[in-house]
C-alpha positions as CSV (number, residue, x, y, z in Angstrom):
1,M,9.8,46.0,9.9
2,R,7.6,44.6,7.0
3,I,6.9,41.0,7.6
4,G,6.6,39.6,4.0
5,H,6.6,35.9,2.7
6,F,9.7,33.8,3.0
7,S,10.3,34.0,-0.5
8,F,10.5,37.7,-0.4
9,R,12.9,37.9,2.9
10,K,15.2,35.0,1.5
11,R,16.2,37.7,-1.3
12,T,16.5,40.5,0.9
13,K,18.0,39.1,4.2
14,E,21.3,37.9,4.6
15,Y,20.5,36.6,8.2
16,L,18.0,33.9,6.8
17,E,19.0,30.4,6.2
18,P,20.0,29.8,2.4
19,Y,18.4,27.0,0.9
20,P,19.8,24.3,0.6
21,S,20.8,25.1,4.2
22,R,24.6,24.8,4.9
23,K,24.0,23.0,8.1
24,F,23.5,19.2,8.3
25,W,20.5,19.0,10.3
26,I,18.8,21.5,8.7
27,R,19.2,19.7,4.8
28,L,18.2,16.5,7.0
29,L,15.3,18.1,7.8
30,D,14.4,18.9,4.2
31,Q,15.0,15.4,3.1
32,I,12.7,13.7,6.0
33,C,9.7,16.5,4.9
34,I,10.1,15.4,1.5
35,L,10.0,11.4,2.2
36,A,7.2,12.2,4.7
37,G,5.1,13.8,1.8
38,I,5.9,10.6,-0.5
39,V,5.3,8.3,2.2
40,G,2.0,9.6,3.2
41,M,0.9,9.4,-0.4
42,I,2.2,5.7,-0.4
43,M,0.1,4.9,2.6
44,T,-3.3,5.9,0.7
45,I,-2.8,3.1,-1.9
46,P,-4.0,0.5,0.4
47,Q,-7.3,2.4,0.8
48,L,-7.4,3.0,-2.5
49,S,-6.9,-0.5,-3.8
50,N,-9.7,-2.0,-1.0
51,I,-12.2,0.7,-2.7
52,F,-11.5,0.5,-6.5
53,I,-10.1,-3.2,-6.8
54,D,-12.0,-5.1,-3.8
55,H,-15.2,-2.4,-4.3
56,N,-15.3,-1.9,-0.4
57,A,-15.8,1.3,1.2
58,A,-17.2,0.0,4.3
59,G,-15.7,2.0,7.1
60,V,-14.4,4.9,4.8
61,S,-16.1,8.3,5.1
62,A,-16.8,10.3,1.8
63,L,-17.6,13.1,4.2
64,S,-13.8,13.0,5.7
65,W,-11.9,12.4,2.6
66,G,-14.0,14.8,0.9
67,S,-13.2,17.8,3.7
68,Y,-9.5,16.7,3.4
69,A,-9.7,17.2,-0.6
70,A,-11.5,20.8,0.6
71,L,-8.9,21.6,2.6
72,D,-5.9,20.8,0.2
73,L,-7.4,23.6,-2.0
74,P,-6.2,26.6,0.2
75,W,-2.7,25.0,0.6
76,I,-2.3,24.4,-3.3
77,L,-3.7,28.3,-3.8
78,Y,-1.0,29.5,-1.0
79,A,1.7,27.5,-2.9
80,F,0.7,28.9,-6.3
81,V,0.9,32.6,-4.9
82,H,3.9,32.3,-2.9
83,R,5.7,30.5,-5.7
84,E,6.6,27.2,-3.6
85,P,6.7,24.4,-6.2
86,P,7.2,21.7,-3.5
87,L,3.9,22.6,-1.7
88,L,2.2,23.1,-4.9
89,I,3.2,19.4,-6.3
90,T,2.4,17.7,-2.7
91,Y,-1.1,19.5,-2.4
92,T,-2.0,18.8,-5.9
93,L,-1.3,15.2,-5.6
94,W,-3.1,15.0,-2.0
95,L,-6.0,16.8,-3.8
96,F,-6.1,13.9,-6.5
97,L,-5.7,11.1,-4.0
98,N,-8.3,12.5,-1.5
99,I,-10.8,12.8,-4.3
100,L,-10.4,9.2,-5.5
101,V,-11.1,8.1,-1.9
102,C,-14.1,10.4,-1.6
103,V,-15.5,9.4,-5.0
104,G,-14.7,5.5,-4.3
105,A,-16.3,5.8,-1.0
106,V,-19.5,7.2,-2.5
107,M,-19.6,4.9,-5.3
108,Y,-19.0,1.4,-3.4
109,G,-20.0,2.9,0.3
């Protein structure tokens, strides 16, 4: 049996769950994951305001935030190759936010 990517499997296998799912709990999980992606980015706003409005990057590690940005790149590539727009959008936005925090930590740290 060939193990392929989900996009390939969802076109060829009837036993896999369709999207959006007909099951309430799976649809709910899909919505929670979208909400988690949005809330996570919103939670970065106080860090950014502290850095760029107050010009205070005390305790912010440029190495950590730069690493987070670098680790977004494989996910962006994965999402692009597998044609997964939700992942592509989410990790591209995360890359942008992580780079902003990293640059701010270098500028004001």
